[in-house]
N, C-alpha and C positions, 0 to 999 in steps of 0.2 A: 504578660501585660495585657489587660483587658482593653480591647478596642485598638490595639497596636497592629503592626504588620502581621500578616497571616502567612504561614508557610504552606507550601503546596503538597502536603502529604495526603495520604488516602482519606484521612478524617476531614480535611477542609475541602477536598475536591467534591465531596457530596454536599457540602454546605453552600450550595449555589441555588439560585432560583430555579424553579421547575422549568423544563424546556419551553412550555407554552408561555412563559413570561420572560424569555430571553430575547434580546434584540436580534432580529434576523441579520444575516451577513450583508454588509454594505449599507445598512440604514443609518442615516446621519443623525447627529444630535438634534439638528433643526427639525427633522421629521418626527423624531421621538417627542420632542417638546411640543410640536404642533398637535400631534395626536393626543398628548396629555391634556392640552388645552381643550381640545374637542371633547375628550372624556369628561372634563369638568363641566363644560357647557351642557353635555347630555345629562349629567347628573341633575343639573338645574331644570332641564326639560322634564325629567322624570318627577322632580319635586313639583313643578307647575302642574303636571298631569295629576299628581296626588291631591293637590289643592283643588283642582277642578272636580275630581271625584268626591272630595269632602264637601264641596259646594253642592254637588248633586245630592248627596245624602242629606245635607242640611235642608235643601229645598223640599225634599220629600217629607222630612220631619216638620218643617214649617207648615206645609200644606195640611198635614194631619192635625197638628196642634191648632192651626187657624180654624180648621173645620170644627174642632171641638169647642173652641172659644166662641165661634159664631153661634153654635147651637146653645151654648150656655147664656150668651147675651140675649138670644131670642127667648129662652126660657125665663130669663129675668125680666122680660117684658119690654125689651128695647128693639122692636122689630125694624125700625128705620136703620139703626146701626148695623144690625145683623144683615139686613138687605144690602146695605152698602158693602159690607165685607164679602157677602156672597156674590154680588154682581161685579165688584171692581177688583177683588184680591184673589179669591179662591179660583183656581184654575188659570190664573193669569200667567202669561209668558214672562219669565225674568228678563229676557232679551226679546226684541221684536221677532215674532214668528218661532221662537224656540223655548221649549222647556229645557231643564238642565240636562236631561238625557241626550237631547239633540246637540247641546253644546259639547258634551263629552264625545259623542260620535263624530262631530265635525272636527274637533281637535285631534282625535285619534286617527281619523281617516285622512286628514290634511297635514298640518304642520308636523305632528308627531311622527306619522308614518314616513313622511319625506325626510325628516331629520334622522330618524333611525336607519332608514335605508342608505342614506349617504354616509352615515357613520360606519355602517357595516361595510360598505364599498371601500371606504378609506382603510379600514382595518385589513380587509382582504387584499387590496391592491398594494398598500404601502407597508404592511407589517406581516405579510404572509399569514393573515388570519389570527395573529397573536394580539390579544387584548391586554390592556393595562401594563404595557412594557414600561412606560414612563413611571408609573407608580411602583412597579417592581424595582426599577433602578433607584428610585428615591429610597425605598425600603433598604436596599443594599448599602446605600450611603449612610443611613442613619442607625441601622441596627448594630448591636455588639455581638460579634460571633462568639458562640459558646456560652452566652449568658441566657439564663432561663427567662422566658417571655420574649426573647428576640430570635426565636427559631426561624429558619428560612421557609419551612413549609409545615403544615400540620403533621406530616409524617415524622418530623424531627422534634415535635413538642414533648415527647416522652424523655428527652434528654440524650437520646442516642443519635448523635450527629454522624 
């Protein structure tokens, strides 16, 4: 029966999550769930960081393209508009006192570093350094043992469980 009860023979004993994804002795459901929520929040922190880096790259592209446009507007005989772009836009800080690289550095050195550090502390102190235990347990609840594409680890993906 696919997805039914599993016997504890030698084949299924190895069909367990890798040791680095198993719940440490004595860790409660509440702690696993809380660290799972923290992991989700940190994924969003990483997404935000990626968007900030994308903003940084776009700002660099904008600066280069705006510089080219300014030159073309000047060549077309529109010096006042070119002067306005040159004086008011080119080289301007997107936020007061900061170019985009400074925004990235500020985020990385402040909020990001603090959040990453506390996340690592929580993993080390509460989960014996084991990451993604919540996700590993969710995978165990949802996967079908013995079914292709539902292997427990990459080592089992060849069908030899």
